[in-house]
C-alpha positions in Angstrom: 120.7 54.2 42.5 117.5 56.0 41.7 117.0 59.6 42.6 113.7 61.2 43.4 112.9 64.8 42.8 110.8 66.6 45.4 109.0 69.8 44.8 109.9 72.1 47.8 106.4 73.5 47.7 104.8 70.2 48.7 106.9 69.9 51.9 105.4 71.7 54.8 108.0 73.7 56.7 109.3 72.2 59.9 108.6 74.5 62.8 110.4 74.3 66.0 108.0 74.8 68.9 109.5 75.8 72.2 107.1 75.6 75.1 108.2 77.8 78.0 108.3 76.2 81.4 105.8 77.9 83.6 106.0 77.3 87.4 103.1 77.8 89.8 104.3 78.4 93.4 103.4 80.1 96.6 104.3 83.8 96.5 107.1 84.9 98.7 107.9 88.3 100.2 110.6 88.9 97.5 107.8 88.7 94.9 106.2 91.9 96.2 107.8 94.1 93.6 107.0 91.9 90.6 103.5 91.3 91.9 103.0 95.1 92.3 104.1 95.7 88.7 101.7 92.9 87.5 98.8 94.3 89.4 99.5 97.8 88.1 99.1 96.8 84.4 96.2 98.9 83.0 94.1 95.9 81.8 94.5 94.3 85.2 93.6 97.4 87.1 90.5 97.8 84.8 89.2 94.4 85.9 89.8 94.7 89.7 88.3 96.9 92.3 91.6 98.4 93.3 92.8 101.9 92.5 95.7 102.3 90.1 97.6 104.0 92.9 98.1 101.0 95.2 101.5 101.3 96.8 104.3 98.7 97.0 103.8 98.7 100.8 100.1 97.8 100.3 101.1 94.9 98.0 103.6 93.7 100.6 100.9 93.9 103.3 98.6 91.7 101.1 101.3 89.1 100.9 101.7 89.1 104.7 98.0 88.7 105.5 97.1 85.7 107.6 94.6 83.5 105.8 95.5 84.9 102.4 97.2 82.4 100.1 98.8 83.9 97.0 100.1 81.8 94.2 102.2 83.1 91.3 102.9 81.9 87.8 106.5 82.3 86.8 108.4 81.9 83.6 112.0 81.6 84.7 112.1 84.3 87.5 109.5 86.6 86.0 106.1 86.7 87.7 103.5 86.6 84.8 100.4 85.8 86.8 98.9 85.5 90.3 95.8 84.4 92.1 94.8 85.0 95.7 92.6 82.9 97.9 91.3 84.5 101.1 89.9 82.2 103.7 87.1 83.6 105.7 88.2 84.3 109.3 84.8 83.9 110.9 84.7 80.6 112.8 81.4 79.4 111.3 82.6 80.4 107.8 86.0 78.8 107.8 84.9 76.5 105.0 84.5 79.5 102.7 87.1 81.4 100.7 87.1 84.1 98.1 89.2 84.3 95.0 90.7 87.7 95.2 92.6 88.7 92.1 93.2 86.3 89.3 95.6 88.3 87.1 97.7 87.4 84.1 100.1 89.8 82.4 98.8 91.1 79.1 101.6 89.5 77.2 100.6 86.1 78.6 96.8 86.2 78.4 95.0 83.6 76.4 97.8 81.0 76.8 96.3 78.9 79.7 98.1 80.7 82.5 94.8 81.7 84.2 93.6 78.1 84.0 96.8 76.8 85.6 96.5 79.3 88.4 92.9 78.5 89.0 93.6 74.8 89.0 96.3 75.3 91.6 94.2 77.4 93.8 91.3 74.9 93.7 93.7 72.1 94.5 94.9 74.0 97.5 91.3 74.8 98.5 90.0 71.2 98.0 92.9 69.0 99.1 94.8 71.1 101.7 92.5 73.7 103.2 89.3 71.5 103.1 87.2 74.4 101.7 83.7 73.8 100.5 82.6 77.1 99.0 84.8 79.4 96.8 83.3 82.7 96.0 84.3 85.5 93.6 83.3 88.9 92.2 83.8 89.5 88.5 82.7 92.4 86.3 79.7 91.4 84.2 81.5 92.5 81.0 84.6 90.4 81.6 83.5 87.5 79.3 86.8 85.6 79.2 87.0 85.5 83.0 83.4 84.5 83.4 83.9 81.7 80.8 87.0 80.5 82.7 85.2 80.4 86.0 82.3 78.6 84.5 84.6 76.0 83.0 85.7 75.2 86.6 82.2 74.8 88.0 81.5 78.4 89.2 77.9 79.5 88.7 76.4 83.0 88.8 74.6 83.5 92.0 73.6 87.1 91.4 74.2 90.5 89.7 75.3 93.6 91.6 74.1 96.6 89.6 76.4 99.6 89.6 78.8 97.6 91.9 82.0 99.5 91.3 83.1 102.8 89.8 85.6 102.0 87.0 87.1 104.3 84.4 84.5 107.1 85.0 81.4 104.8 84.9 79.5 102.4 87.2 80.0 98.8 86.2 77.8 95.8 87.1 79.4 92.7 88.7 78.5 89.1 89.1 78.8 87.0 92.2 79.9 83.5 91.3 80.6 80.5 93.5 81.7 76.9 93.3 80.4 74.6 96.0 82.3 71.4 96.3 80.4 68.1 97.0 81.2 67.4 100.7 80.7 63.6 100.3 
């Protein structure tokens, strides 16, 4: 029997990759506390128009609003991201909704969670709610969010100069929208 000598430096180490199971589902009333903690993360507050002092009761009220669809991304039982889709209540604008809050916990950003949430929200909009126009408001300096929205067909429709007061300064924001082919 012949033996072969192998230099350990030429063998690349075997790495075990464990991909966590992320579930996207409709938010439930019991998610209010976890959603409240997520939305209170400093980097999330910085990129929304909400004050850092939003109460748990206000978060519960958001979940209970008619025409607001909130989806959460969960790893096991932990809420790590969320997206809201608010359908316009005006009868002649029922084909329009706004994305309100796409938020991913800082520890999970850059791992595709935002893409998965946006995909799920657009599936709901297109295939279940029959929405044609989806609008959103994003800070002009939030390049990762703007790139994500553009990847999904959102285009800039305008700039709102000094749109919001954030961290002691006025910040510009962009209006972006995606209009689905109705045919």
